[in-house]
C-alpha positions in Angstrom: 58.0 -39.1 49.9 54.3 -39.5 50.7 52.8 -42.9 51.2 49.5 -43.6 49.4 47.0 -45.7 51.2 43.7 -47.1 50.0 40.7 -49.0 51.4 42.5 -52.3 51.3 45.4 -50.8 53.4 42.9 -49.9 56.2 41.3 -53.4 55.9 44.7 -55.0 56.1 45.5 -53.1 59.3 42.2 -54.0 60.9 42.7 -57.6 59.9 46.2 -57.6 61.4 44.8 -56.2 64.7 42.1 -58.9 64.7 44.6 -61.7 63.9 46.9 -60.5 66.7 44.4 -59.8 69.4 41.1 -61.6 68.4 38.9 -58.5 68.2 38.6 -55.4 66.0 40.0 -52.1 67.4 37.3 -50.3 69.5 35.2 -53.5 69.9 36.9 -55.1 73.0 33.6 -56.6 74.2 33.9 -59.1 71.3 37.0 -60.4 73.1 35.2 -61.9 76.0 34.0 -65.5 75.1 33.0 -66.5 78.6 29.6 -66.6 80.1 28.3 -65.5 83.5 30.9 -67.4 85.5 33.6 -65.1 84.2 31.6 -61.9 84.8 33.3 -61.0 88.1 36.7 -61.7 86.6 36.0 -59.5 83.6 34.8 -56.7 85.9 37.9 -56.9 88.0 40.0 -57.0 84.8 38.4 -53.9 83.5 38.8 -52.1 86.8 42.6 -52.9 86.8 42.8 -51.9 83.2 41.3 -48.5 83.8 43.5 -47.8 86.8 46.9 -49.2 85.8 47.4 -49.8 82.1 48.6 -46.3 81.4 51.5 -46.7 83.8 54.7 -47.5 81.9 56.0 -49.5 84.9 53.0 -51.8 85.0 54.0 -55.4 84.2 52.5 -58.9 84.5 53.7 -59.3 88.1 51.8 -56.2 89.1 48.9 -57.3 87.0 48.6 -60.6 88.9 49.0 -58.7 92.2 46.2 -56.2 91.3 44.0 -59.1 90.2 44.7 -60.8 93.6 45.9 -64.1 92.1 49.1 -65.8 91.2 50.8 -65.2 87.8 50.0 -68.8 86.7 46.3 -68.5 87.7 46.0 -65.1 85.9 47.7 -66.6 82.8 45.3 -69.6 82.8 42.2 -67.5 83.4 43.2 -64.9 80.8 43.8 -67.6 78.2 40.5 -69.2 78.9 38.4 -66.1 78.9 40.1 -63.8 76.4 42.4 -66.2 74.4 45.3 -63.8 75.2 48.2 -63.9 77.7 48.2 -61.0 80.3 50.9 -59.2 78.3 49.1 -59.6 75.0 45.9 -58.3 76.7 47.8 -55.2 78.0 49.2 -54.6 74.6 45.9 -55.0 72.9 44.3 -52.5 75.2 47.1 -50.1 74.6 46.9 -50.5 70.8 43.1 -50.2 70.7 43.4 -46.9 72.6 46.1 -45.8 70.3 44.0 -46.7 67.2 41.2 -44.6 68.7 43.4 -41.6 69.5 45.1 -41.7 66.2 41.8 -41.8 64.4 39.8 -39.3 66.5 42.2 -36.8 68.1 44.8 -34.3 67.1 47.1 -35.5 69.9 50.7 -35.9 68.8 52.4 -39.4 68.7 54.5 -38.6 71.8 51.3 -37.7 73.7 49.5 -40.8 72.6 52.5 -43.0 73.5 52.5 -41.5 77.0 48.7 -41.8 77.3 48.7 -45.5 76.6 51.6 -46.3 78.9 54.7 -46.2 76.7 57.5 -44.0 78.3 59.4 -43.9 75.0 57.5 -42.7 71.9 60.2 -44.1 69.6 59.7 -47.5 71.2 55.9 -47.2 70.7 56.4 -46.4 67.0 58.8 -49.3 66.6 56.3 -51.7 68.3 53.4 -50.4 66.3 55.3 -50.8 63.0 56.4 -54.3 63.9 52.9 -55.4 64.8 51.0 -53.6 62.0 53.5 -52.8 59.3 53.0 -49.1 59.4 54.1 -46.3 61.9 51.5 -44.5 63.9 51.9 -41.5 61.7 51.3 -43.6 58.6 48.2 -45.1 60.2 46.9 -41.6 61.0 47.5 -40.5 57.4 45.5 -43.6 56.3 42.6 -42.7 58.5 42.5 -39.1 57.3 42.5 -40.3 53.7 39.6 -42.7 54.6 37.6 -39.8 56.0 38.0 -37.7 52.9 
């Protein structure tokens, strides 16, 4: 049975992403609410993100270590600057990348899961469905219908 999506389905998914993470997929710059004082922290955060977030073994302890601060300090700074916990931030980056890959590539779901740091594609699909109400495959179908 084929699922039929419409414009409101896409808007609902985008709204769900914004409600969960505070910024629309593909527009992470809107996440940062801080001024110049947080500039260095944001640069460090983005450097760690690029280097480590695709590693399935990466966790909040390693995140704090790579940011060269304690877990509690990282938690506090992340909440102040982004409004997210470190784990929510990691997941938001993973999902934003997944949204982009599902929308703009022909990569299979397994490849996308591994690219964004999930070692188990089934777990990725389960998490995606829990957080957005559709599977990655259904999201891709929705996007293809939007483009036609």
